[in-house]
C-alpha positions in Angstrom: -51.4 182.9 167.4 -48.8 181.6 164.9 -49.2 178.1 163.6 -47.2 175.4 165.3 -46.0 174.4 161.8 -44.2 177.6 161.1 -40.4 177.3 161.0 -37.5 179.7 160.2 -34.6 177.2 159.7 -34.8 173.6 158.8 -32.7 170.6 157.6 -33.8 167.4 155.8 -32.9 163.9 156.9 -30.5 162.3 154.4 -33.3 160.2 152.9 -35.6 163.2 152.7 -38.3 161.5 154.8 -38.3 164.1 157.6 -37.5 167.8 158.1 -36.2 169.1 161.4 -37.2 172.7 161.9 -37.1 175.5 164.5 -39.1 178.6 165.4 -38.2 180.8 168.3 -40.1 184.0 167.6 -43.2 183.5 169.8 -43.9 182.5 173.4 -44.5 178.8 172.9 -43.3 176.9 176.0 -40.8 174.7 174.2 -38.7 176.0 171.3 -36.7 172.9 170.6 -36.3 170.7 167.5 -39.6 169.9 165.7 -39.8 167.0 163.2 -42.1 166.9 160.2 -43.1 164.1 157.9 -42.0 164.9 154.4 -42.5 161.6 152.7 -45.8 162.7 151.1 -46.3 159.4 149.2 -49.5 157.5 148.7 -49.3 155.8 152.1 -48.1 158.8 154.1 -50.3 161.5 152.6 -52.4 161.9 155.7 -49.4 163.0 157.7 -47.6 164.9 154.9 -46.2 168.1 156.3 -47.4 167.3 159.8 -45.4 167.3 163.1 -44.4 163.8 164.1 -42.2 164.4 167.1 -40.5 167.1 169.1 -37.2 167.1 171.0 -36.5 169.8 173.7 -33.1 171.3 174.1 -31.1 172.2 177.2 -31.0 176.0 176.4 -33.8 178.5 175.9 -34.3 177.6 172.2 -32.7 175.9 169.2 -31.8 177.6 166.0 -29.9 176.6 162.8 -30.4 172.8 162.9 -28.1 170.7 160.7 -28.8 167.0 160.1 -25.6 165.0 159.6 -25.2 163.2 156.2 -25.0 159.8 158.0 -28.3 160.5 159.7 -27.0 159.9 163.2 -26.7 163.4 164.6 -28.3 166.8 164.5 -26.2 169.9 165.4 -27.8 173.2 166.2 -27.3 176.6 167.8 -28.2 176.4 171.5 -29.5 179.9 172.2 -28.5 181.3 175.6 -30.4 184.6 175.6 -34.1 184.8 174.6 -34.2 186.1 171.1 -35.6 185.2 167.6 -34.4 182.4 165.3 -32.7 184.8 162.9 -30.8 186.6 165.6 -29.7 184.0 168.2 -27.7 185.5 171.1 -25.1 183.8 173.4 -24.9 180.8 171.2 -23.2 177.4 171.7 -23.2 174.4 169.4 -25.5 171.7 170.7 -25.9 168.2 169.4 -28.3 165.2 169.7 -27.7 161.7 168.6 -30.1 159.1 167.2 -30.8 156.4 169.7 -32.7 153.1 169.2 -36.0 155.0 168.8 -35.5 158.6 169.8 -33.0 161.4 169.9 -30.7 161.2 172.9 -27.5 162.5 174.4 -28.2 166.2 174.3 -24.9 168.0 174.9 -22.6 170.7 173.8 -20.3 170.0 170.9 -18.9 173.5 171.2 -19.6 175.1 174.7 -20.8 178.5 175.5 -18.0 181.0 176.2 -18.3 184.4 177.9 -18.1 187.3 175.4 -18.5 185.2 172.3 -21.4 183.6 170.4 -21.1 180.3 168.5 -23.8 179.6 165.9 -24.9 178.0 162.6 -23.2 174.6 162.4 -22.8 172.6 159.1 -21.6 169.0 158.6 -18.7 167.7 156.5 -19.9 165.1 154.0 -18.3 162.3 156.1 -20.2 163.5 159.3 -16.9 163.6 161.2 -16.6 167.3 161.7 -18.5 170.6 161.5 -17.9 174.2 160.6 -19.6 177.0 162.6 -19.5 180.8 163.1 -18.0 182.5 166.1 -18.6 186.2 166.9 -16.8 188.3 169.4 -19.2 190.5 171.3 -18.2 194.2 171.6 -17.2 194.9 175.2 -18.3 191.3 176.0 -22.0 192.3 175.7 -23.8 189.1 174.5 -26.9 191.1 173.6 -25.1 193.6 171.4 -26.4 194.0 167.8 -23.0 193.0 166.5 -23.1 189.7 168.3 -26.6 188.5 167.4 -25.8 186.0 164.7 -27.1 188.2 161.8 -23.9 188.8 159.8 -21.8 190.1 162.7 -18.8 192.2 161.7 -16.4 190.1 163.9 -17.7 186.7 162.7 -15.1 184.1 161.8 -15.5 180.5 160.6 -14.2 177.7 162.8 -14.2 173.9 162.6 -14.2 171.1 165.1 -14.4 167.3 165.2 -17.4 165.3 166.2 -15.1 163.4 168.5 -14.3 166.7 170.4 -11.2 168.8 170.8 -10.4 172.5 170.6 -12.1 174.3 167.7 -9.7 175.5 165.0 -10.1 178.9 163.3 -10.0 178.6 159.5 -7.5 181.4 159.2 -6.1 180.7 155.7 -9.6 181.1 154.2 -10.3 184.4 155.9 -7.4 186.6 155.1 -8.5 190.1 153.9 -8.2 191.0 150.3 -6.0 193.8 148.9 -8.8 196.3 148.7 -9.7 195.6 152.3 -6.5 197.4 153.3 -6.0 195.4 156.5 -9.6 195.4 157.6 -10.1 192.2 159.5 -13.7 192.3 160.5 -15.2 190.7 157.4 -18.5 189.3 158.5 -17.4 185.7 157.6 -20.4 183.5 158.2 -22.9 180.8 157.1 -20.2 178.3 155.9 -21.6 175.3 154.0 -19.9 172.1 153.0 -20.3 170.7 149.5 -21.8 167.2 149.8 -18.8 165.6 148.1 -15.4 164.3 149.2 -12.4 163.9 146.9 -9.2 162.0 147.2 -6.0 163.5 145.7 -3.1 161.3 144.7 -0.2 163.0 146.6 2.5 160.6 145.4 5.0 159.4 147.9 3.2 161.1 150.8 0.0 159.1 150.2 -3.5 160.2 149.3 -5.0 163.5 150.6 -8.7 163.8 151.3 -10.3 167.1 150.2 -13.6 168.8 150.7 -15.0 172.2 149.7 -16.7 174.9 151.8 -18.5 178.1 150.7 -19.1 181.0 153.1 -20.3 184.6 152.9 -18.1 187.5 153.6 -17.8 191.3 153.1 -14.2 190.7 151.8 -13.5 192.7 148.6 -13.4 190.7 145.4 -10.3 191.9 143.6 -10.9 195.6 142.9 -14.6 195.2 143.6 -16.2 196.1 146.9 -19.4 194.2 147.8 -22.7 196.1 147.3 -24.2 198.0 150.1 -25.7 196.1 153.1 -27.8 196.9 156.1 -26.7 198.5 159.4 -26.1 195.0 161.0 -23.5 194.1 158.4 -21.7 197.4 158.7 -23.2 198.8 155.5 -21.5 196.2 153.3 -23.1 193.3 151.5 -21.6 189.9 151.2 -20.2 187.7 148.4 -19.8 184.0 148.4 -16.3 182.6 148.5 -15.1 179.0 148.3 -12.1 177.2 149.8 -10.5 173.7 149.9 -10.8 172.0 153.3 -8.4 169.2 154.2 -9.9 167.0 157.0 -6.6 165.3 157.7 -5.2 168.7 158.9 -8.1 169.2 161.3 -7.6 165.8 162.7 -4.0 166.8 163.6 -5.1 170.1 165.1 -4.0 172.3 162.2 -5.9 174.8 160.1 -7.6 172.7 157.4 -8.5 175.6 155.2 -6.8 177.1 152.1 -6.9 180.5 150.4 -10.4 181.1 149.0 -11.7 182.3 145.6 -14.9 184.1 144.9 -17.6 182.1 143.0 -17.5 183.6 139.5 -21.1 182.9 138.6 -22.7 184.9 141.4 -24.5 188.2 140.8 -22.0 190.9 141.8 -24.7 193.6 142.0 -26.4 191.6 144.8 -25.5 190.7 148.3 -25.3 186.9 148.4 -25.6 185.1 151.7 -26.0 181.3 151.8 -24.9 178.5 149.4 -27.2 175.6 148.9 -25.7 172.5 147.3 -27.4 169.8 145.2 -26.1 166.4 144.1 -28.1 166.5 140.9 -28.2 169.2 138.2 -31.7 170.2 137.2 -31.9 172.5 134.2 -29.3 175.1 133.2 -27.6 177.4 135.8 -28.4 181.1 135.5 -26.0 183.4 133.6 -25.3 186.8 135.0 
């Protein structure tokens, strides 16, 4: 019997006092959002690492939780077909809001759509929008291996506002490279915002807000093809690419992304999958 404390994906509260986690790989009755005490100071040591609350979700299970930087929302993959946390099927993007003393308002931020799966949300640093992955299922089959949220070939990155509206494909950031020779299925997935926002002086047209996003993709890097991957990724590994994100464009319904660049410090002999940002530098970065 797996421990109730096992999780596969998690996200810390902005102050680091709690972790929200998910685990959908067993037969427990409720596979929603589980909250753990992570304060672990002198007064809270008896509950350090222990479950403090649990929030059920409307679907079968939750995966990929993401706690907003302002602490007021948690977005997650709402799983529509019984699966495991690493391979959620028939996904939609769900959200809960912090109420007076509990999490309330369970709803879809991005609804479930026939023949597609929407997974893996991540918040902009101002908590006003998210990016997420959308996969098109071969033949509309939601249970197909190439539509299970594990580096699907058709995966593309989209963005939507917390206030609602039609999601926007981040097309400028996902164009194929020269060596891809027109190949458009690039396994674009696991987009992650940097935790910073910048303001550019745009002269007479006013200031422009700018954020940065990193995602993984099988897109070729110049004359380099990514290293080999597994069957689920089409035999190609992934590199990490970064692009500028203009939230003002998203607010007007336009593509907020810009052409990307490959992160130059990553190990090009390895398949690199998810970026993890920090606001403080500890030690020296590795040199490859």
